[in-house]
N, C-alpha and C positions, 0 to 999 in steps of 0.2 A: 503493499500500499504506500509506504514511504518513497518507495522506489518510483512508483508512478506519478507521485506528487513532483519530486524533483525533477523528473524528465518534463512533466508538462510544464513546469515553472522555465525550464531551461528552454523549451521550445516557444513560449510566449515571449521570453526576452529576445530570443533570436528573430522571431516573426514580427515583432513590433515593427511598425513602418519606418521607412528611412525618409530623409531629406534630400534626395538626390539633386546634383546639379544639372544644369540646363546645356543647351546646345552651344553656348558660349559663343553666338555670333553676334555680329553688330545690329543693334537695334535699328531698324529703318524707319522711316517716317515719325522720327522723334523730336517732338517739339521741345523748344528751350527759350528761356529768356535770359538777358544777359544786362550787365551795367557795368560801366567804366568810367576812367578819366583819361584824357589825352593831351599832347603838348605836339608842337612842331617849330619848323624852322631852324634846325641845325645846319642847316647849308647856307643861310642869309640871314641879316639881320634888319633888313628893310622893313618886312611884313611877317608876321607867324601869329599862330593862335598861341597864347601864353598858357592856356588851361580851358579845357571844356568837359562837360561831363555827357556820357551816353547812355542810353537806355533803349533796350530794342529787343527784339524777339526774332526767333528763325526756326527753322527745321532742317534736320538732316534726312534725307531722301534716302541716301546709301552713304558709305564710307567716303566716297570721292564726288558727292554733290550734295551740298548744304547751302541754303540762302539765310541770309542775315539783313533785317531792316531796322536801322537805328535812327533815333531822333537825338540832334546834337545841339547844345547851346554853350556859350563860353564867351570868353574874351578874347581880343587882339592885341598886338603892338603893331602900331602903324609907324613906319620910318623910325625918326629918332626920340621923338616926344610925344607922340600921340598915341591914343588908344580906342578901341572899338569894342562892338560886340559881333557875335556871329550866332546864326541859327540856322538848321537845314536837317537834312535827312540823307542817310547814307545806305546803299544797298551793296551787299559783300557776297560774293561767290565762295564757298570754302571747300577744302579738299583736305583729307589726310594724306601725308606724306610719310608719316611713321606712326604705328599703332592702330592701323585699320583692320588688321586680321584677328587680333584678341587683345583683350584688355591689358593696358599696361599703365603704371603710375604716370608715364611721360607721354605726350603725344606732340607731334610737330604737324602744324596745319598749313597748307597753302592759303592765301586770301588774296582775291583780286575784287576791287570796287569801283563805284563811282557815286559821286554825291551832288546834290543841289544845295547852295548854301548862299545865305542872304547876309551880307556884310553892312554893318551900319557904321559909319564913321564920324558921326556927329558934325562939330564943328571943324575937326582936323583938316578935311578936304572940301569944306564949303559945298561948292556947286556939285561934288561928287558926294553927297551924305550918304548915298547907300548903293550898293552894288548887287547884282545876282551874279554866281559863276557855277559852271560845272568843272568838277574835278576828278581825278582817277588815282587811284593808289594800288601799289603791290607790296604785301608784308608777308612775313613769317611769323606764325603764332606757336609760340612755346606755351604748351598746356601741362599744368600738374594736376592731376585728379585727386581731389581731397577724398572723394567718395564716389562709389559709382553713378551719383548723380550731381555733385557738386565740384567744381573746378575752378582754378585761376589760372590767369595767362598773362603773357607779357607779348605784345606784337611790335617789333621795330619795322620800319617800312619806307617806302619813297613814295611821295605825293607830288603829282604833276598838276598845275592849275595856273589860271591867268593871274598877271600882277594887279591884283585887285586894290594893292596899296599905292599904286602909281596910277592915276587916271589917264595921264598921256602915254602909258604905255600898258593899259589893260588889255589890249590883244595879243601881248607877247606871253609866251609860257614860261613859267619858272619851277624848278624841281625842288622840293624840301623834303628833309628828313622828318619823321614823326616817331613817336612811341607812345602807345595804347596799353594800359594794363587794366584788367577787370575781373569779374566773376561771373560764371555761367551755372545756370542750374536746367538741368534736362528733366522732362517730365517723365521719361521711363529710366531705367538704368542704361548706361551706355552700350553696355554688351550684357547678354544674356548669360547668366553664370559665372560671372567673374568671381574668384574667391581664391583661398590658399589651397595648396595641396595636402594630401594628408601625409603627415610625417612619419618617418620610421618609428617614432617612438609611440605616436598613438596606435600605429598598426600593432606593434608589440604590445601594448597595454590590453588592446581587445583580444588579441590571440591568448594574452596570459590570463583573461577572465575566462575566455572560454575553455582553457586547458583546466583551470580550476575547478569548474563546473563539471567537466568531463571526470575529473579525478574523483570528485564527490559522487558521481554516478557510478564510477567503478566501485568506491568502497561501499556504496549502498549495495550494489550487485553483488559483491562478495559475501556482504552480509546475509543477503537473501539466499544465496546459494547455500551458505553454511546452515542456514535454518531449514532449507529443503533437503540437505544432507542428514540433519539430525532427525528428521521426519522419517526419513527412509528406513535410518538404523532402527527407529522405534517401530516401524510397522511389520507385520509378519512378511516373513520371506516368502516370496512368489515361486512358484515351482519351475517358472521358465522366466528367463530374463531376455530382454531385447536390449540388443547393443544399439549404440546410437548409430545412425547412417555415416556414410562418408560425407554426404552433402550437408548434414547437419552440423558436422563438424567443422565444414569450411565456411558455414555462413556466421556473420558477425551478428552478436545479439545487440552491443551498442558499439558505435564508434564515434570518435570526437568530429564535431563539425569543425569545417575548414572556413574561413573567410577570407577571400581574394579583393584586395582593395583596388580601386581604379581611382585615376586622377581625374580633375573636373572635366566633364563633357568629353571623357575618353571610353573606349570600348576595346582596349587591347591592353595586355597585361604588361607591368613593367618587368624588367629583368630580374629583378630580385622576387617579385611575386611568383613569375615563371619556374625560378630555380626553387624556391620553397614549395610550390606545387608537386615538384617531383617526389618528395618523400610521401605524400599522401597517395600520389599515384602507385607507388609500391603498396601501400596499405590495400588498395583497391584489387590490385593485380594478384596479391596474395589470398584474396578471398573472392573467387570468382562466381561463387554463387551468391553473393550479395549484391544488391541494388542500390544505386545512389541516384540524387535528384540535386540539380544544380540551379538554384533559384536567383535570378538577377534582379536588383533594385536600383531605384534611381529617388531622386528629391523633388516632392511634389510642389515645394513652395517656389521654386524658379522654373519655369518652362512650362508648356502645354501638357497636357495628360497624353496626347497622341506622342509627342516626341518622348517623354519619358518612358512610356510602354516600349517604344521602340528600342531606346537605349538600354533600359533593363534586360531587353530580350537578346541585345546583341552582346552585353556583359556576359550572359549566362552561355552564350554560344561561344565567347572566347575562351572561356574555362574548358569547355567540352572540347574544343577543338585543339587546345594544348594537352589535355590529358591524352586524347585519342593518337593525334598526329606526333606529338613530340615524344610522349612517354609510353606509347602503345596499348594504352587501356582498352579493353574490349567494349567497344561501342554499345553492346547490348547490356552492359551493366549500368549505363547512365541514361538518363532524360534530362530534359531542360525545362525549366519553367520560368515565369517572370510575374513580377508584381507591379511592374510601372513606379509612378512615383508615390512614395509611402512616407510615413510620419518618421523622426528621428528613432535610428534603432540603438545606437551606442553612446552612452555618457552625454546625450542631449547635444550632442555634436554632428551638425548635417554632413559635414565633411565626411565621417564615418559611415554614411549610409550610401554611399558610392562603392556598391560591393556586389559580390555573388558569392552565395553560400551554398557549400556542398553537403548534403546531410545523407544519412543512412536511411532507405525507405524501411520501415518497420513492415 
């Protein structure tokens, strides 16, 4: 009775759901809002924006195509002794140059844009108290991802615009350097499934827990066997006895469960996991009459149910193929199963739910 209770508890612990990670792909059609400050004029002293604020919104259609529209307001320096104000709107094209394929702490983006600006010069230029211009820019945006949704950026670049600060030369074009810094919030995570890998220490800790449970099961099994033996000795001696069959001797009553861990959004075994699986393959081959089931899991909190179901199936198949193709296990001893996205299985840690578990079929 106690044996059955312990085995049931162990099964519940191992079967409790997992938090699998997701497809780790770029989140397309992802809206964002942004705000920042900017200055310019590193290439001339006649006219430049001393400081301006920017507030805007945009969307990433895919890693190589994003659009951002910003409103701009600030102050300008005109010639040597005058100032002014500037208002306008700026439209930018964005593309990932680095960090488009998977989540990284740092990204590098290309920016190309054009803006419509209204410059007010007050009494500084008298007859030309205001002027409207179009400009264009090219920049490189260095981004640091604070969280999967929040990021900060610094963007140096080149701005080309008319000489609005010289009325007699306003048709001429002048280049200026600029520097913008800001913060961005995306409404969805930038990537599905970004996160940390399962560490070797965490893997070993879970395996250690499983070994402890299996050792407890073995102790209980030995106790039950001893009690059964005592009952046999106290029972009347039968006239005939039936020896255990060879098949029964080859069948495992209990076998330790094995957990193979996978990295985020991966369905292939690491070299370490493939090596560790070799020992369990020998146990399976030494008991050819025993049957085993390989169950794959994934994390339901990130990613669609359809994707997690496919990912958990692929993880189970990866373990199956390694046992059969690499270690020569008889495929008739194995079958695969998959649970898709489930709740946290081990230590309330979602990373430890990216797994496939091998169990003996009772």
